[in-house]
C-alpha positions, 0 to 999 in steps of 0.5 A, a space after each residue: 853442383 853436378 859431376 859435370 859442372 865440377 869438372 868445368 870448373 878446375 879445383 871445385 870439389 864437393 867437400 866431404 862431411 858437409 851438409 850444411 853450417 850448424 845454425 850457431 855457426 852461420 854468422 862466421 861465413 865470410 864472403 869474398 870481397 870480389 863476390 861482394 861487388 856483384 849487386 844481390 837479387 832484389 826481394 822479389 827475385 830472392 824470394 823467387 829463387 827461394 820458392 824455386 829451391 823449395 819445390 826443385 831443390 838446390 841446383 848448385 852448391 854453394 861455393 867456399 875456400 877451404 878457410 870457409 869463405 864464400 866465393 859463389 852463391 850468396 843469393 842461393 845461401 839468403 833464399 835457402 834460409 828464406 825457404 828453410 832448406 838446407 844449404 848445400 856447400 861445395 869447396 874450392 881449391 884452386 889458385 884463382 878465387 877471383 877468377 872463379 867468381 868472375 867466371 861465374 857471376 859475369 856470365 850468369 848475372 842479369 847485370 849491364 856490360 858497364 856494371 860488368 866492365 867496373 867490376 872486373 876493373 875493381 877486381 883485377 890488377 891491370 898491372 898483372 895483365 893488359 886490358 886486352 887480356 881481361 877484355 878477351 877473358 872476360 868477353 867485354 868490350 876493350 873499350 868499355 873495360 878502358 872506360 871503367 878503369 878510367 873512371 875507377 882510377 879517377 872517380 871511385 865514388 862514380 865507379 861504386 855508383 856504376 857497380 850498383 847500377 844507379 849510374 850507367 858507365 857512359 854517364 859516368 866516363 862522360 863525367 869523368 872526361 869533363 872532369 879531366 878536361 877541366 883539370 887539364 885546362 886549369 893546369 894550362 892556365 896556371 903554367 900559362 901564368 907562371 910563364 907569362 905573368 909570374 906576379 898574378 900567378 903568386 897572387 892566385 897562389 896567395 888567394 889574393 885573386 881567383 884564376 878566372 880574374 888573373 887570366 882575364 888580367 893576363 888577356 888584357 895585358 897581352 891584348 894591350 902589348 899586341 896593340 902597342 906593337 901594332 902603334 909602334 910599327 905605325 909610328 915608325 912607318 909615319 916617321 920614315 914616310 916623313 909625316 910631321 905629326 907626333 907619334 901615336 904612343 907618345 899621345 897615349 903616354 901623355 894620356 891624350 888617348 888610349 891604346 885602343 883609340 892609338 890603335 884605331 888611329 894606326 889602322 886609319 893612317 895604313 887605310 889612308 896610306 894604302 889608298 894614296 899609293 894606289 891613287 899615285 900608282 894609277 896616276 903614273 901608270 896613265 902618264 906611262 901609258 901616255 908618254 908618247 904624247 909627252 915626247 911629241 910635245 917635248 919635240 915641238 917646243 914653240 909651235 902653235 900645236 904645243 900652245 893649243 894643247 897647254 891653253 886647255 890645260 890647268 895651270 897645275 897641268 901646264 906645269 906638270 907638262 913643263 916638267 915632264 917634256 924637260 925630263 922627255 
């Protein structure tokens, strides 16, 4: 690592007396968990890096903590081993190893934006800083980072698939949203059962009834209750109108018809009643519009004019005229 590179990363120094790791101690080097989150290069890429190191040398040191924990350079270390080149190390003495790992790898790595967001979400606790802070710090879309945090919180196994690149963040987030929506729907259905049908809710809890069957039973109950209310209202109207027919609800209780049939009859009654009212209104409007003729007849009780008019009418119409002229 050059002097300029070390100055751009506070806390990073070249350790004195470290030219490499003795072969019998290579296995004691541990990798920081945050560094392990970044996928390694594939075989071809590692061999390309090894060839570059072999011909041009190792441009950047492999960064370790003072305790020998590897922070950055797993691929360089593996490539040095492939190339048979003694690796060169640098020591990090700062206080934010996670920050160093993310700063180096997020800018350097050829990984997707979704992978970057998931790795930041895995590495950082968002209770320490806001999502907006981390999005700005690591140059990641706030929406993408928020989606990554949601995936990690609710479905860590999907987050892992995004991290390794086998699933896109958008696909994982879409799946999580579907699961959350379904979970919210199920919760709402349970709440509805507990509120409106505790007996059905108890059967679901006891495994005697599926949630879907219980909801279907509740829907049927509420549908029949709506029909019952409509039929009861119609029966009350019929009684008030002086209709002598037996109440529709009584026919249902006797088993002569069901609630659907009672509701159909109630609807038909209301249609017939509405039509009758309209016809009566039209007839009365016609009488009102021609009330002057009634008054004229009333003023000529025993005249040939009146008799000639009445003779052309039906008995029902003559009876109506007699009644109307009495009122006039």
